[in-house]
C-alpha positions as CSV (number, residue, x, y, z in Angstrom):
1,M,-0.1,0.0,0.1
2,F,2.6,2.6,1.1
3,R,6.2,2.6,-0.3
4,G,8.9,4.9,-1.1
5,S,10.0,8.1,0.8
6,D,9.0,11.6,0.2
7,P,10.9,15.0,1.3
8,I,8.2,17.1,2.8
9,N,8.1,20.5,4.6
10,M,6.1,21.1,7.6
11,D,4.8,24.7,8.5
12,A,5.1,26.6,11.5
13,K,1.8,25.5,12.8
14,G,2.9,21.8,12.6
15,R,1.1,20.9,9.4
16,M,2.2,18.6,6.9
17,A,0.8,17.8,3.4
18,I,0.3,14.4,2.6
19,P,1.6,13.6,-0.8
20,T,-1.0,13.6,-3.7
21,R,-0.1,10.0,-4.5
22,Y,-1.6,8.9,-1.2
23,R,-4.5,10.9,-0.7
24,A,-7.3,9.2,-2.8
25,L,-5.7,5.7,-1.3
26,L,-6.4,7.4,2.2
27,D,-9.8,8.5,1.2
28,T,-10.6,5.0,-0.1
29,V,-9.0,2.9,2.7
30,C,-10.1,5.0,5.8
31,K,-11.9,8.0,4.8
32,S,-8.6,9.9,5.6
33,E,-9.1,9.1,9.2
34,L,-5.5,8.3,10.6
35,V,-3.8,7.7,13.7
36,I,-0.4,9.3,14.6
37,T,1.8,8.0,17.6
38,I,5.3,7.5,18.3
39,D,7.7,4.5,17.5
40,M,9.5,3.0,20.4
41,K,12.5,1.7,18.5
42,S,13.3,4.9,16.6
43,P,12.9,8.7,16.9
44,C,10.0,9.0,14.4
45,L,6.2,8.8,14.3
46,T,4.1,6.5,12.9
47,L,1.0,7.4,10.8
48,S,-1.7,4.5,10.3
49,P,-5.0,4.5,8.7
50,L,-7.7,4.0,11.1
51,P,-8.5,0.4,10.3
52,E,-4.7,-0.8,10.4
53,W,-4.5,0.9,13.8
54,K,-7.5,-0.8,15.1
55,N,-6.1,-4.2,14.3
56,F,-2.9,-3.3,16.0
57,E,-5.0,-2.1,19.4
58,E,-6.9,-5.2,19.4
59,K,-3.5,-7.4,19.4
60,V,-2.0,-5.3,22.0
61,A,-4.9,-5.6,23.8
62,A,-4.8,-9.3,23.8
63,L,-1.3,-9.5,25.0
64,P,-1.1,-11.1,28.7
65,A,-1.6,-8.6,31.4
66,M,1.9,-9.3,32.9
67,D,3.8,-8.9,29.6
68,D,6.2,-6.0,30.2
69,L,6.7,-5.4,26.3
70,G,2.7,-5.4,26.0
71,E,2.5,-2.9,29.0
72,M,5.2,-0.7,27.3
73,L,3.2,-0.7,24.1
74,S,0.0,-0.1,25.6
75,R,1.3,2.7,27.8
76,F,3.5,4.6,25.5
77,V,2.5,3.7,21.9
78,V,-1.5,3.5,22.1
79,G,-1.2,5.8,25.3
80,Q,0.2,8.7,23.1
81,A,-1.9,7.9,20.0
82,K,-3.9,10.8,18.6
83,D,-6.7,10.6,15.9
84,L,-6.1,12.8,12.7
85,Q,-8.2,13.8,10.0
86,V,-6.7,15.0,6.6
87,D,-8.0,18.4,6.0
88,G,-9.4,20.0,2.7
89,S,-6.0,20.7,1.7
90,G,-4.7,17.4,2.1
91,R,-2.8,18.2,5.3
92,I,-2.6,16.9,8.8
93,L,-1.7,18.7,12.0
94,I,0.9,17.0,13.9
95,P,0.5,17.3,17.7
96,T,3.3,19.4,19.5
97,E,4.3,16.5,22.0
98,L,4.6,14.2,19.2
99,R,6.9,16.7,17.1
100,G,8.9,17.1,20.2
101,Y,9.5,13.3,20.5
102,A,10.5,12.8,16.8
103,E,12.7,16.0,16.9
104,L,10.6,17.3,14.0
105,D,11.3,20.5,12.4
106,K,10.7,22.0,8.8
107,K,12.3,19.5,6.7
108,L,10.7,16.0,7.2
109,V,10.9,12.7,5.1
110,L,7.7,10.6,5.0
111,V,8.6,6.8,4.7
112,G,6.1,4.1,3.4
113,R,6.1,1.0,5.4
114,T,3.5,-0.8,3.6
115,Q,0.7,-0.6,6.1
116,R,1.7,2.6,7.7
117,L,3.8,5.5,7.0
118,E,6.7,7.0,9.1
119,I,7.4,10.7,9.7
120,W,11.0,11.2,10.5
121,S,13.0,14.6,10.6
122,E,15.4,14.9,7.6
123,A,18.4,14.7,10.2
124,N,17.2,11.7,12.0
125,W,16.1,9.8,8.7
126,N,19.7,10.4,6.9
127,A,21.3,9.1,10.2
128,E,19.2,6.0,10.1
129,R,19.6,5.3,6.7
130,E,23.4,5.4,6.8
131,K,23.4,3.3,10.0
132,S,21.0,0.6,8.6
133,Q,22.7,0.4,5.2
134,A,25.9,-0.4,6.9
135,T,24.0,-2.7,9.3
136,Y,22.3,-4.6,6.5
137,R,25.5,-4.9,4.5
138,E,26.7,-6.8,7.6
139,M,23.8,-9.2,7.9
140,L,23.9,-9.9,4.2
141,M,27.4,-11.3,5.0
142,D,26.3,-13.2,7.8
143,K,23.9,-15.8,6.2
144,E,24.0,-18.2,9.6
145,S,22.2,-15.8,11.5
146,M,19.9,-15.0,8.8
147,S,16.2,-16.3,9.1
148,D,14.9,-18.6,6.7
149,A,12.3,-16.3,5.5
150,L,15.1,-13.6,4.8
151,K,17.2,-16.3,2.9
152,N,14.2,-17.2,0.7
153,L,12.9,-13.6,0.2
154,S,12.9,-12.6,-3.6
155,W,11.3,-10.4,-5.9
């Protein structure tokens, strides 16, 4: 559904335009109703169509009550989630507290992750991309530690 990366600007009020290539899709999939929250592993935000988010919430709610990771997901990821609506100009307003978490400033990168999008500051995205590319190359060289699913992945 979502793929690629797009450089985007955020205005002084914290609004970000959704790329036109995603607008019709979002209207069809979720009537442009989205959920935004933090990513626990990276300094970015995730933007999910409401139906995808509801599936995730159900999975988190089904986790055992004494599961520490489940508690963290519930408290920090679900607990900081905000509902958003794409406005008539194709923009979303990123909440101030979430902008701070992801260190967002004017220059952003929107990254497609199949069922959701990630919103990164340009600086954090560039650093993550460099780090990940180096790690990816190392992992490709170590076939022994690679999962069978990755060994058999092709397109």
